[in-house]
N, C-alpha and C positions, 0 to 999 in steps of 0.2 A: 782109542784102543790105549795108550802107555799112557793117558792122560786118570782111563780106567782104573788100572793097575795103580799107579800113582795114587790116587784116592783111596783106593779100599787100603796100601798100606799106611796112609796115613791117619784115616782110622782107627785102626788096629792098636799102631803106639798112642795116638792118641788117648784113646782107651785103654792103653796100661797105664800111661802114665796121671788119667785122671782131668785130662785137658780139654774141654767141650768150645775152646774156641781153634781148636786145629783139628777134632773132629769137623767142625760142621766146614771148615775150607776142604777137608778132605770128602764130605757129599754134596759140594760143589762141585769138585771138580770127580766125582763117580757121576753126577747128573748131569756133567759136559759132554759124558761118554754116552751116556745110555742116547740123548738127543740124539748124535749120530747114526746110535743102532737105526732107529726109527725111522729116520729119512733114508735108512735103506732102501721102504717098501715104495717111497717115488718112484724110487732111480729102476725098481722090477716094474714100473709100472710103466716107467717110459721107453723099455726097452721090448713090449709088443704091440700090434695093432691095437687101437681107440676101444676094440670092443672086448678084446680081453683084459681091459686095465683091471680093472674087479677083482680077476678071478688069479693074477697076479699078486696084488697086494694081500688075497690072502695066503696064497701059499709060502711067501714072507712071515706072516706070522704064523698061520702052522707049523713053517720054521723052527722060530719062536718059542712057540710052545712048548717043546721038549727041553728046553733048558727052563723055561718059566716053570713047569709043571714040579720036577724034577727037585730044583734049589727050596722050593720052602720044605720038601722030604727030606731034604740035609738038615734042618735045624739042629734036631738031636744028635747026630754023627757029627756035624762042624763044631756042634756045642764042647763034644766029648773032647776033639781033639785041641777044639782052644784052652780049655782047659789042663789040657794034660802039658800044654807048652808055656804053664802061669798066667792066662788070659782069661776076662771076664767071659761068659757062657756067650754070649751073642758077638762077640768078633768072630766064631768061625764061619759066619758066612759070608763075611769079610776077607776074610782068606780062602774062602770057593772067591770071591768075585777078583782077587787079585791074582787068583792062578788063572781063570774066565780071561778074565783081560790079556792079564799075559801073554797067555796062549793064542790067541785071536791076533794081539799085534806081532808076532811071530811070526804068523801062519798068513797076516797082510803083507810084510816084509817080505815074505819067501815068493808069495805073488807079485810082485813085484818089482821082483830082480829078475835084471836078464838072465841068469843061471837059471830059472823054471819059466820057460820061455810060454808053455801051454796057458801056465797061469798068469804070465804076465799082459801074455795076446787078451784074456780073459778080462785081467782089471782096464787094460784099455778100453773094449768095449763099454765098460760102466761107464768109464771117466767122461767119455766122449759126450754121452745123452746131458752133461752137467755146462751149459754154459752161457756167457753174461749175456746178459740182455743188453740188445744195442740198437739205437733207436723206435720208431714204429709207437705202440701205445704206452703208455710211461703207469711203472708198477701204481701208483695211486689212482689212475682210472683200472686199472684192470682189480684193485681189491674193491671197489665201489660196485661190481658186476653182481647182483641179487644174489647169484650162484654162490661168488666166493663170499660174501656175508654171510650168507646161511652156514655153507661147510667149514665157517675158522668157528660160528657162532658154536656149530655143532660141537666142533673140537675141545673146546674150552669149555662147556656145559658135559657131555660127557667128562670130560677128565676131569673137571670140579666136583661130582658125584664119586665118580667109583676113586679119589684119592681120599676124600671124606670120609667114605664108609670105611676105606680101608688101613686110615692110620688110628684108627680108634676100636677097630673089631679086634687086635691081637689083646689090647689091656680089657676092654671087655667082654672078650670068652675067657681071661686070664684070671679077673674077677670075679668070674661064675665057677670056678676053680678049675678050669680045666686045665691039662698039663704041655708044653712046647712040642709036644708029639701030636695033640689032638688040635692044636691052633695051626701044625704045619701042615698036617692033612685037611684042615679046614680052607686054608688058604689053595691049598693047591689045586680046590676042588674048584674055585675062585677064578685062579688064572688058567684051568683048566675052559671055562667057560667064554675070558677075553680072547681066547688067539685060537684053540683047537677046531671052532667053527666057522672061522675065517674064509676056505675058499669054498664053504657054502655060500657064504655071506657074499661074497665078492663075488661069486655065479650069477648071485640073484642083484646085486648091482648094474650088472649085465644086462642081463635081460629083463627087470624093470625098472628099474634106473635109480639112482642114487638114492634121491631123496624120501622114494617110500621104504628105503634102507632105515634112514638116520630116524622117516618117522617111527618106523617098527620100533628100533630101537628105543626112541624115548617113552614110548608104552610102553617097552619092557623094564627100561628102568623104574618109573613110575612103579611098579607094582612092587619090585624088590625093593622100593624105601619105602612100602609099607607094610611090608611084613619085617621088614628091618624095626619097623616103630615097634612090634611087638615083640620084638628078640627077646627073648631070657637066658639068652648061654648056647652050649655047644646042643642045642635041637636039630630037630630034623625042620623046624623052620625057619633056623639061622643059614642048615644048610642049603635047601631052596634057596632064600634070601641073598647069600653068598655068589651060589652059581649065576642066578638073575643076573645080579649086580653085574659081572664078568661077562655075561651074553648081553645086555644093554648096551657096557661098555662099545663090545665089539661091533655090534650093527653100527653103535652110532660115526664110532671111529671108523670103521672100515667104509662105509657108505659115506661119510663126510670126505677121507684122501679121494675117494673115488669121483665125487662130485670137483672138488679143488681141481683133480687133476684135465678135469671136463672147464674149470671155468675160465683157465687164463691161459694164453698162447704159449707155445714151449720154451719160448729163451724167457718167459718172466715166471715159469713154474718152480722151478730151484728157489729163488726168492719167496714167493707165495708160500711155497713147502716149508721154509724155512721157517717162516712167517706163522704157520700156523703151528710148527711144533713150539715156536716161543707163548703163542697161548694157549696152548694146553702145560707147561710149564705155569705162566703164570695163574695159569687157574689152582693148578695146586699149591702152589705158593700160598695164595692165597687163604685156600681150606685150612689145609694144614695146620698153623696155630690155631684158626679160631674151632676147630674141632675139637687141639688139647686144653682149650682153656673151657671148654664143655663141663659144668660139675658129672664127675663119676658117678656118682649114683643115677641119675637119670638121662644123663648126658648123650647115651645112644638110642633115646627114643626119643630125644628132642632134633638129635641130626636126624634119623629116620624123617619126624614130621617135615626138617627144612628140606629135608631134597624131594620130597615129594611137592611143595611147592614151586621152587623153583624147575622142576621138569615136568611139575604141569604148564608152567609161563612159558618153557621151550618151545614143550610139545604143542600148543597157542599158536606161536613166535613161527615155529614153523609149517605148520599146517595152512596158512593163506598162501605162503610162496608154492606149496605143494601143490596148490590147484588155480595156482592162478599162471604168474609170468614166468617161471621157470623155466617145466620141461618145453616150452615156446621160446623161451630167450634167444637170441639168435647166438652164436658160438664165435668169436672173436677169430681173425685169420690167426693160423700158426706161420 
């Protein structure tokens, strides 16, 4: 949390001074803090019985949805505050991030303080679920398990498509005359699709299995990418495309995260879950500059077509283990 607050502050100062180097450095700090937040879903999954892990993951995503949906709507008001402080308009959301991360850091510090025993005990329960791996099955062996391979691939693929779409969407919409308020509203709808259905998706993963949920997410992403290829601005088709893109990400990440908690022994889960976050981050790092380099006139359509191809390949790759060895693969002992 401290790194997130520091990163947001660095970005604001960099924007005021016009320093791209410091802006990139602040963005790295923000990304690091964001990774720690997303890892909380695995802690929730480990704190409940095995048959409820999907629902626990979903509830964490639902809690995330509140801030994720509100933040794009703050694009306009926060921009007004930033201009009032003599800062560029887009610094507004970084001011919000500074306040959010800073407040979370203070809350976490209070939870771990002996002066707040109730919260301190709650934090201790969460920490007790994360233990280093000792002996038994090696990390490399766990990563080669078919279920782990599918889960990590699905996490990377879902984030690749979602980040690619959302990197270029604000530019695409602005190029077609959409204002910051419209852009913020459409992004908010996309984020609702990303997080709000998570409890239901988690329940589906618990009841019907994680692999079918991941496959469903791939199909939804495929439809979203097709619609995105024909998007021409803030239209009903664009809105549907963005909502479905968020929903496909939700199915993919919730399903793959649930599968990952089932694929490896408990003592190795923190290590593999961290690798899962790294694969998601790597996918984002790869796709963002690729999308930025696309020509502005037809770049959005090209991105949609490329995403269709990638999603179709992922669907074909996931379909084989979904009907083959994954459901019957013996779970390694915990």
